[in-house]
C-alpha positions as CSV (number, residue, x, y, z in Angstrom):
1,M,-26.5,-4.9,1.7
2,S,-23.9,-6.0,4.2
3,K,-22.2,-3.2,6.3
4,V,-18.5,-3.2,5.6
5,G,-15.6,-2.0,7.7
6,L,-12.0,-1.4,6.7
7,I,-8.9,-1.7,9.0
8,V,-5.5,-0.5,8.0
9,P,-2.5,-0.7,10.4
10,T,0.0,2.0,9.7
11,L,3.5,3.2,10.7
12,N,5.2,6.0,8.8
13,A,3.6,5.1,5.5
14,G,5.8,7.5,3.6
15,S,5.6,8.6,0.0
16,L,3.4,5.7,-1.1
17,W,0.6,6.8,1.3
18,E,-0.8,9.6,-0.8
19,S,-1.0,7.2,-3.8
20,W,-2.7,4.6,-1.5
21,L,-5.3,7.2,-0.4
22,K,-5.9,8.3,-4.0
23,A,-6.4,4.7,-5.2
24,F,-8.8,4.1,-2.3
25,E,-10.7,7.3,-3.1
26,Q,-11.4,5.9,-6.6
27,Q,-13.0,2.7,-5.4
28,T,-16.4,1.9,-6.7
29,R,-17.4,0.3,-3.3
30,K,-16.0,2.0,-0.3
31,P,-16.4,0.4,3.2
32,D,-18.9,2.1,5.5
33,C,-16.5,2.4,8.4
34,L,-12.9,3.4,7.9
35,L,-10.3,2.7,10.6
36,V,-6.6,3.3,10.7
37,I,-4.7,2.0,13.6
38,D,-1.5,4.0,13.7
39,S,1.6,2.9,15.7
40,S,2.6,6.5,16.6
41,S,3.9,7.6,13.2
42,S,6.4,10.5,13.2
43,D,5.3,11.6,9.7
44,D,1.9,12.8,8.4
45,T,0.4,9.3,7.9
46,A,-2.3,9.9,10.5
47,A,-3.1,13.4,9.5
48,L,-3.6,12.4,5.8
49,A,-5.8,9.5,6.8
50,R,-8.0,11.8,9.0
51,A,-8.3,14.3,6.1
52,Q,-9.7,11.4,4.0
53,G,-12.4,10.6,6.5
54,F,-10.7,7.7,8.4
55,N,-11.1,7.3,12.1
56,V,-7.5,7.1,13.4
57,Q,-6.7,5.2,16.6
58,V,-3.1,5.8,17.7
59,I,-1.3,3.1,19.7
60,P,2.3,3.0,21.0
61,K,4.7,1.5,18.5
62,S,5.7,-1.1,21.1
63,E,2.2,-2.4,21.4
64,F,1.8,-3.3,17.7
65,N,1.1,-7.0,17.2
66,H,0.0,-8.6,13.9
67,G,-3.0,-10.4,15.3
68,G,-3.7,-8.2,18.4
69,T,-3.7,-4.9,16.6
70,R,-6.1,-6.2,13.9
71,Q,-8.3,-7.8,16.6
72,L,-8.4,-4.4,18.3
73,G,-9.8,-3.0,15.0
74,V,-12.3,-5.8,14.8
75,N,-13.5,-5.1,18.3
76,I,-13.9,-1.4,17.5
77,L,-15.9,-2.1,14.3
78,S,-18.4,-4.2,16.2
79,A,-21.4,-3.2,14.1
80,V,-20.2,-4.3,10.7
81,D,-20.9,-7.6,8.8
82,I,-17.6,-7.8,6.8
83,I,-14.1,-6.7,7.8
84,V,-11.8,-5.7,4.9
85,L,-8.1,-5.6,5.8
86,L,-5.4,-3.8,3.9
87,T,-1.8,-2.7,4.6
88,Q,-0.3,0.7,3.9
89,D,2.0,-0.7,1.2
90,A,-0.7,-2.7,-0.7
91,L,-1.8,-0.3,-3.5
92,L,-5.3,-1.0,-4.9
93,A,-4.7,-1.8,-8.5
94,N,-8.2,-1.2,-10.0
95,P,-11.2,1.0,-9.0
96,D,-13.3,-2.1,-8.4
97,A,-10.7,-4.1,-6.4
98,I,-12.7,-3.9,-3.1
99,E,-16.0,-4.5,-4.8
100,R,-14.7,-7.7,-6.5
101,L,-13.3,-9.0,-3.2
102,L,-16.6,-8.4,-1.4
103,A,-18.4,-10.3,-4.2
104,A,-16.9,-13.5,-2.8
105,F,-19.3,-13.3,0.1
106,D,-22.3,-13.7,-2.1
107,D,-21.5,-17.4,-1.4
108,E,-22.8,-18.0,2.1
109,R,-20.2,-20.7,2.6
110,V,-17.3,-18.3,2.4
111,G,-15.8,-17.2,5.7
112,A,-12.8,-15.3,4.3
113,A,-11.5,-14.0,1.0
114,Y,-8.3,-12.5,-0.2
115,G,-7.1,-10.8,-3.4
116,R,-4.3,-11.2,-5.9
117,Q,-1.1,-9.4,-5.1
118,L,0.8,-8.2,-8.2
119,P,4.5,-7.1,-7.9
120,H,5.1,-3.3,-7.6
121,R,6.2,-1.9,-10.9
122,N,9.7,-1.4,-9.6
123,A,10.0,-4.9,-8.0
124,G,13.1,-7.0,-8.7
125,P,12.8,-10.4,-10.5
126,I,13.0,-12.3,-7.2
127,A,10.3,-10.3,-5.5
128,A,8.2,-10.5,-8.7
129,H,8.4,-14.3,-8.9
130,A,7.3,-14.7,-5.3
131,R,4.1,-12.8,-6.1
132,L,3.4,-14.6,-9.3
133,F,4.0,-18.0,-7.6
134,N,1.8,-17.3,-4.6
135,Y,-1.0,-15.4,-6.4
136,P,-1.9,-17.2,-9.7
137,A,-4.2,-15.8,-12.3
138,G,-7.1,-18.2,-11.5
139,S,-9.4,-17.8,-8.6
140,Q,-9.9,-20.7,-6.1
141,L,-12.5,-21.7,-3.5
142,R,-10.9,-24.0,-0.9
143,S,-12.5,-26.1,1.8
144,L,-11.0,-28.6,4.3
145,E,-11.5,-31.4,1.7
146,D,-9.0,-29.7,-0.5
147,R,-6.1,-30.3,1.9
148,T,-5.3,-33.5,0.0
149,R,-4.8,-31.4,-3.2
150,F,-3.2,-28.2,-1.8
151,G,-1.6,-29.4,1.4
152,I,-0.5,-26.5,3.6
153,K,-1.3,-24.1,0.8
154,T,-5.0,-24.8,1.7
155,V,-4.7,-22.3,4.5
156,F,-2.8,-19.6,2.5
157,I,-4.3,-16.1,2.8
158,S,-2.8,-12.7,3.3
159,N,-4.1,-9.8,5.4
160,S,-2.4,-7.4,3.0
161,F,-5.7,-7.5,1.1
162,S,-8.4,-9.7,2.6
163,A,-11.9,-9.7,4.0
164,Y,-13.7,-11.7,6.7
165,R,-17.3,-12.3,7.8
166,R,-17.0,-10.7,11.2
167,N,-19.4,-13.1,13.0
168,T,-17.5,-16.1,11.6
169,L,-14.2,-14.5,12.6
170,M,-15.4,-14.1,16.2
171,Q,-16.9,-17.6,16.2
172,V,-13.4,-19.1,15.6
173,G,-11.9,-16.9,18.3
174,G,-10.9,-13.9,16.3
175,F,-7.3,-13.1,15.4
176,P,-4.7,-14.5,17.9
177,V,-3.6,-11.7,20.0
178,D,0.0,-12.9,20.6
179,T,1.3,-14.6,17.5
180,I,4.6,-13.5,15.9
181,M,3.0,-13.3,12.4
182,N,0.6,-15.2,10.1
183,E,-2.5,-14.4,12.1
184,D,-4.3,-14.7,8.8
185,T,-3.2,-18.3,8.3
186,Y,-4.2,-19.2,11.8
187,V,-7.7,-17.9,11.3
188,A,-8.0,-19.5,7.9
189,G,-7.2,-22.8,9.4
190,K,-9.7,-22.4,12.2
191,M,-12.4,-21.5,9.7
192,L,-11.6,-24.4,7.4
193,V,-11.8,-27.0,10.2
194,S,-15.1,-25.4,11.2
195,G,-16.6,-26.0,7.8
196,W,-16.2,-22.6,6.2
197,K,-14.5,-22.0,2.8
198,I,-11.7,-19.6,1.8
199,A,-12.0,-17.7,-1.5
200,Y,-9.0,-16.5,-3.5
201,C,-10.2,-13.7,-5.8
202,A,-7.7,-13.3,-8.6
203,D,-9.7,-10.4,-10.1
204,A,-9.4,-8.3,-6.9
205,Q,-5.9,-7.0,-7.2
206,V,-3.4,-4.9,-5.3
207,F,0.2,-4.0,-6.0
208,H,2.3,-5.4,-3.1
209,S,5.7,-6.9,-3.0
210,H,9.0,-6.7,-1.0
211,D,12.6,-6.7,-2.2
212,Y,14.0,-8.3,1.0
213,G,17.7,-8.1,1.9
214,F,19.6,-11.3,2.7
215,L,19.4,-10.8,6.4
216,D,15.7,-10.0,6.3
217,E,15.0,-13.2,4.4
218,F,16.7,-15.2,7.2
219,K,14.8,-13.3,9.9
220,R,11.5,-13.6,8.2
221,Y,11.8,-17.4,7.9
222,F,13.0,-17.6,11.5
223,D,9.7,-16.0,12.5
224,I,7.8,-18.4,10.2
225,G,9.5,-21.3,12.0
226,V,8.5,-19.8,15.3
227,F,4.9,-19.5,14.2
228,H,4.8,-23.1,12.9
229,T,6.2,-24.4,16.2
230,H,3.5,-22.7,18.2
231,T,0.7,-23.9,15.8
232,A,1.6,-27.5,15.3
233,W,-2.0,-28.3,14.6
234,L,-1.9,-26.5,11.3
235,Q,0.7,-28.9,9.8
236,Q,-0.8,-31.9,11.5
237,T,-4.1,-31.0,9.8
238,F,-3.0,-29.7,6.4
239,G,0.5,-31.1,6.0
240,G,4.1,-29.8,6.2
241,A,5.6,-26.9,4.3
242,S,8.6,-28.8,2.8
243,G,6.9,-29.9,-0.4
244,E,5.6,-26.4,-1.1
245,G,9.0,-25.0,-0.4
246,L,10.6,-27.3,-3.0
247,R,8.0,-26.5,-5.6
248,F,8.7,-22.8,-5.0
249,V,12.5,-23.2,-5.4
250,I,12.1,-25.1,-8.7
251,S,9.6,-22.5,-10.0
252,E,12.0,-19.7,-9.0
253,M,15.0,-21.3,-10.8
254,R,13.0,-21.7,-14.0
255,Y,11.7,-18.1,-13.8
256,L,15.2,-16.6,-13.2
257,M,16.7,-18.7,-16.0
258,K,14.4,-16.9,-18.4
259,Q,14.2,-13.5,-16.8
260,A,17.4,-12.8,-14.9
261,P,19.9,-15.7,-14.9
262,F,22.5,-13.4,-13.2
263,L,20.4,-13.5,-10.0
264,I,20.4,-17.3,-9.7
265,P,23.4,-17.3,-7.2
266,S,21.5,-14.7,-5.1
267,A,18.4,-16.9,-5.1
268,I,20.4,-20.0,-4.1
269,L,21.9,-18.1,-1.2
270,R,18.5,-16.8,-0.2
271,T,17.1,-20.3,-0.2
272,G,19.9,-21.4,2.1
273,L,19.2,-18.5,4.5
274,K,15.5,-19.2,4.4
275,W,16.0,-22.9,5.3
276,H,18.5,-22.2,8.1
277,G,16.2,-19.4,9.4
278,Y,13.2,-21.7,9.4
279,K,15.0,-24.5,11.1
280,L,16.4,-22.2,13.8
281,G,12.9,-20.8,14.3
282,S,11.5,-24.3,14.7
283,L,14.1,-24.8,17.5
284,N,13.5,-21.3,19.1
285,Q,12.4,-22.8,22.5
286,Q,15.9,-24.2,22.8
287,L,17.6,-20.8,22.2
288,P,18.2,-18.0,24.7
289,R,15.7,-15.1,24.4
290,T,18.5,-12.7,23.4
291,I,19.4,-14.9,20.4
292,R,15.7,-15.3,19.5
293,K,15.3,-11.5,19.5
294,C,18.5,-11.1,17.4
295,F,17.3,-13.6,14.8
296,S,13.7,-12.3,14.6
297,L,12.3,-9.7,12.3
298,H,9.5,-8.9,14.8
299,K,11.6,-8.2,17.9
300,T,8.9,-6.8,20.1
301,Y,7.2,-10.2,20.1
302,W,10.0,-11.5,22.5
303,L,9.3,-8.7,25.0
304,R,5.9,-10.2,25.8
305,S,4.7,-13.3,27.6
306,H,3.2,-15.7,25.1
307,I,-0.1,-17.5,24.7
308,K,0.3,-21.1,23.6
309,L,-1.3,-21.5,20.2
310,N,-1.0,-25.3,19.8
311,S,-4.7,-26.0,20.1
């Protein structure tokens, strides 16, 4: 049986953390090595994790980086075969969620797998639709050849609940240590072009969703635009994001017309903010650093010198 490690980055996990730990304790297949990388929480996140048997590594909040922090965990867990990644706000939905995710690696062609994200029970309609759109009920196994069918969605994956063959992850260079976000997408693309497959496991489920405010929507898509600018090879290989974006908007309008028509003006405004944020993010190199930091959701990214990710 493969040796499995778990990495969970945390920062002030709050009231959901006890529920998270309880759901993890009920898992039918627990990873062999448990690692929390905590960004100097001021609450009892780290203490509760230690009490549940996690090894807790504390880093300064300013040093957190989506790819770099996870790669730190991968380096620490050097003796495992498969790395499972979760976030502090992704609540395991079933006792066999991790077991079902790990089952994807019975196929030796699979380099990475990710589970289905269901909206939290208190999620608003807009947040709920985003999860239902991006995480359908049917599982998928995607290879490079599927780019003609799925386009940029071929590389879709989420480290809120995912798993990787460690050797394969390291063969493609590991997680990028200085990307603003989407370190998971970056690695998925590298794996696909190297001949590996990505598995979407619809029966491995977590509750995970965000009710973003208007400004956060803008900032999040600004950062997505920054990421795509620095990883032009992804869109050159798998296609642009505009077609998928249009499909999302049409689906969202249809969903809201049935579920919450009063939110359609809000959704239209959000779409405009996303588009403008993405376009400005794509032009980030022409903006002063102070403006980039102001527009960004991940402000510490702009305090560091950056590795070019265009290859």
